[in-house]
Structure formats: structure tokens, C-alpha cells
C-alpha positions as CSV (number, residue, x, y, z in Angstrom):
1,M,9.5,25.5,-8.4
2,P,7.2,22.5,-8.3
3,R,3.8,23.0,-10.0
4,K,1.0,23.3,-7.6
5,R,-1.8,20.9,-7.8
6,K,-5.4,22.1,-8.0
7,T,-7.4,21.0,-5.1
8,R,-10.9,19.6,-5.8
9,P,-13.9,18.8,-3.7
10,D,-14.0,15.2,-2.4
11,S,-16.8,14.2,-4.9
12,I,-14.6,15.2,-7.7
13,T,-11.4,13.6,-6.5
14,R,-13.0,10.4,-6.0
15,R,-13.7,10.0,-9.6
16,K,-10.8,8.4,-11.6
17,G,-9.9,9.1,-15.0
18,L,-7.3,9.8,-17.7
19,Y,-8.7,13.2,-18.4
20,L,-9.8,14.5,-15.1
21,E,-7.0,17.0,-14.8
22,Y,-8.3,18.7,-17.9
23,F,-11.7,19.3,-16.7
24,R,-12.7,22.5,-15.0
25,P,-13.9,22.2,-11.3
26,A,-17.7,22.0,-12.1
27,E,-17.5,19.7,-15.1
28,P,-17.1,16.4,-13.5
29,E,-20.0,16.9,-11.3
30,V,-22.3,17.7,-14.2
31,L,-21.1,14.3,-15.8
32,S,-21.2,12.3,-12.7
33,G,-23.9,9.9,-13.8
34,T,-22.3,8.5,-16.8
35,P,-22.1,4.8,-16.9
36,P,-18.7,2.9,-17.2
37,G,-17.1,1.8,-20.4
38,V,-15.7,4.4,-22.7
39,S,-17.2,7.0,-20.3
40,E,-14.1,9.0,-19.8
41,E,-13.9,9.7,-23.5
42,I,-17.7,10.3,-23.6
43,D,-17.2,12.8,-20.8
44,L,-14.3,14.6,-22.3
45,L,-16.1,15.0,-25.7
46,R,-19.3,16.3,-23.9
47,V,-17.1,18.8,-22.0
48,L,-15.4,19.9,-25.2
49,I,-18.7,20.1,-27.1
50,R,-19.9,22.4,-24.2
51,R,-16.8,24.5,-24.2
52,V,-17.0,25.0,-28.0
53,F,-20.6,26.1,-27.7
54,E,-20.0,28.4,-24.7
55,T,-17.0,30.1,-26.7
56,A,-18.9,30.4,-29.9
57,D,-21.9,31.8,-28.0
58,S,-19.9,34.6,-26.5
59,S,-17.6,35.3,-29.6
60,A,-19.2,34.2,-32.9
61,Q,-20.8,37.1,-34.6
62,T,-21.2,36.4,-38.3
63,L,-23.2,33.7,-40.1
64,E,-19.9,32.2,-41.4
65,E,-18.6,31.9,-38.0
66,W,-21.8,30.2,-36.7
67,V,-21.8,27.9,-39.8
68,D,-18.3,26.8,-38.8
69,V,-19.3,26.2,-35.2
70,L,-22.2,24.3,-36.2
71,S,-20.2,22.1,-38.5
72,A,-17.7,21.4,-35.8
73,L,-20.5,20.7,-33.2
74,G,-22.2,18.3,-35.8
75,M,-18.9,16.4,-36.3
76,A,-18.4,16.3,-32.5
77,N,-22.0,14.9,-32.0
78,I,-21.4,12.3,-34.6
79,R,-18.3,11.2,-32.8
80,L,-20.3,11.2,-29.5
81,A,-23.0,9.0,-31.0
82,R,-20.3,6.6,-32.2
83,L,-18.8,6.3,-28.7
84,L,-22.3,5.8,-27.2
85,R,-22.9,3.0,-29.7
86,A,-19.5,1.5,-28.9
87,Q,-20.3,1.8,-25.1
88,A,-23.8,0.0,-25.6
89,T,-21.9,-2.6,-27.6
90,L,-19.4,-3.2,-24.9
91,N,-22.2,-3.3,-22.3
92,G,-24.1,-5.9,-24.3
93,S,-27.0,-3.7,-24.5
94,D,-30.1,-4.4,-26.7
95,G,-29.3,-4.3,-30.3
96,G,-32.4,-1.9,-30.8
97,M,-30.5,0.7,-29.2
98,A,-27.5,0.2,-31.4
99,A,-29.7,0.1,-34.5
100,A,-31.4,3.3,-33.4
101,L,-28.0,5.0,-32.8
102,S,-26.7,3.8,-36.1
103,A,-29.6,5.2,-37.9
104,A,-29.3,8.5,-36.2
105,I,-25.5,8.6,-37.1
106,S,-26.5,7.9,-40.8
107,Q,-29.2,10.6,-40.8
108,V,-26.8,13.3,-39.4
109,S,-24.0,12.2,-41.8
110,R,-26.6,12.6,-44.7
111,D,-27.6,16.0,-43.4
112,F,-24.1,17.3,-43.2
113,K,-23.2,16.1,-46.8
114,L,-26.2,18.4,-48.2
């Protein structure tokens, strides 16, 4: 039997993307203002960060579980910052923004190595 396609509202189906089929129905709406570039990867990572936090919020109970969640979220945010920096570079944005993002990534990396 053929697999039934999920139907989505027009505003969502107009949005194209490699990962669109993996988003839940409300997620593309939340991310609709993301600029072009590596935006699909940025959107996907933001959705996954949100899902991890939602899952942890409802299931993590011990300090050790929360430390693991925070570690995963920290690494995901480092990757998100790198994608945002790459997007800024691709868009030819001001070097000041790239420098600020680079400094933020370095600081977060140092914080996680402690």
C-alpha cells in the first residue's frame, strides 16, 4: 500500500527544503523568518535543539541526566553558532559580526572544557 503523504497548510508547503518532511507541522511556521543561505541546516538544528530540550524537560529527573542534556545542548549551540557564522560569511555580512560570533564560540568552548 502506498505511503500516505502528510498534508500541510499552504504557508508550510510553499517553503522548500531538504529537511521539510522531518519537521512537525508547527515547526516551519516558527522558523519562517530565517534568512537564506545555510538556513535549512540552521532550521533543522534549531528544531532538534528544541526537541531535545522538550524531551529532557519532560523526562530528565536526575542531576546526571540534566548534565548530559546540557552538554548535548551546549555542543548543538556551538554548531549552531558556527552555521550562523558561515551564513554571515556567505552573505558577505560585516566582519564585526563574524568576530563576535567567533569570540562567543571560543568562550562557550572554553566553558565546556572546564
